[in-house]
C-alpha positions as CSV (number, residue, x, y, z in Angstrom):
1,M,-91.2,55.9,36.2
2,I,-93.5,53.2,34.6
3,L,-94.5,52.1,31.1
4,I,-98.0,50.7,30.8
5,D,-99.1,48.4,28.0
6,I,-102.9,48.8,27.5
7,G,-104.8,46.1,25.6
8,V,-107.9,46.7,23.6
9,Q,-110.2,44.0,22.2
10,D,-112.7,45.3,19.7
11,G,-114.6,42.3,18.4
12,E,-112.0,39.9,17.0
13,R,-109.4,42.6,16.7
14,E,-106.9,43.2,19.5
15,Y,-104.3,46.0,19.7
16,N,-102.2,47.9,22.2
17,H,-101.6,51.4,23.4
18,Y,-98.7,52.5,25.5
19,C,-98.6,55.3,28.2
20,Y,-96.3,56.2,31.0
21,Y,-96.3,57.9,34.4
22,E,-93.2,59.7,35.5
23,T,-94.3,60.0,39.2
24,F,-95.1,56.3,39.9
25,S,-93.0,53.1,40.1
26,K,-94.0,49.5,39.5
27,D,-93.9,49.0,43.3
28,D,-96.4,51.9,43.6
29,H,-98.7,50.1,41.2
30,D,-98.3,46.8,42.9
31,K,-99.2,48.4,46.3
32,G,-102.3,50.1,44.8
33,K,-101.0,53.7,44.9
34,I,-102.2,53.9,41.3
35,T,-104.9,51.4,40.2
36,E,-105.5,49.9,36.8
37,R,-109.0,51.5,36.9
38,T,-107.3,54.9,37.4
39,I,-104.9,54.3,34.6
40,L,-107.6,53.2,32.1
41,S,-109.9,56.0,33.2
42,E,-107.3,58.7,32.6
43,F,-106.0,57.2,29.4
44,F,-109.4,56.9,27.7
45,G,-111.0,60.0,29.5
46,L,-113.6,57.8,31.2
47,N,-114.9,57.5,34.8
48,L,-114.9,53.7,35.1
49,T,-116.9,52.1,37.9
50,D,-117.7,48.5,39.0
51,D,-120.6,48.6,36.5
52,D,-118.1,48.8,33.7
53,Y,-116.3,45.5,34.5
54,F,-116.1,43.3,31.3
55,D,-116.0,40.0,33.1
56,D,-116.2,38.3,36.5
57,D,-112.4,38.3,36.8
58,K,-112.5,42.2,37.1
59,D,-109.4,42.5,34.9
60,S,-111.1,44.2,32.0
61,Y,-113.5,47.1,31.6
62,W,-116.1,48.1,28.9
63,N,-115.2,51.2,26.9
64,D,-118.4,51.6,24.8
65,T,-118.3,48.3,22.8
66,T,-114.6,47.4,23.4
67,A,-112.9,45.7,26.3
68,V,-109.9,47.5,27.7
69,Y,-107.3,46.2,30.2
70,I,-103.8,46.5,31.4
71,N,-101.3,44.0,29.8
72,S,-98.3,45.0,31.8
73,V,-96.7,47.6,34.0
74,Q,-92.9,47.9,34.1
75,D,-90.3,50.3,35.4
76,I,-88.4,52.3,32.8
77,S,-85.5,54.8,32.9
78,S,-85.6,58.3,31.5
79,Q,-83.3,57.2,28.7
80,E,-85.7,54.4,27.7
81,L,-88.6,56.8,27.8
82,E,-86.7,59.2,25.5
83,T,-86.1,56.3,23.1
84,L,-89.8,55.4,23.1
85,R,-90.6,59.1,22.4
86,K,-88.2,59.2,19.5
87,L,-89.7,56.1,18.0
88,R,-93.2,57.6,18.5
89,I,-94.4,54.7,20.7
90,V,-95.4,57.1,23.5
91,Y,-96.1,60.8,23.3
């Protein structure tokens, strides 16, 4: 199970969203079984393509007028996920 920290830059404002996948591990992410493009597309309900890259580094994508990117991916336990749900960090 993985927890994903998604960064958003909207002008000079930056903030984060969090999501999780119960069926993938960090190793799966590192091996490309689930890509950052897929995660961002699913989270924001988009169909991101190469045309949506924010910069030449290909780490960020345009979502309308904001840049979106993955800050981190980490393995978490079921107990940690339940704690994040109780604190309303993830839904």
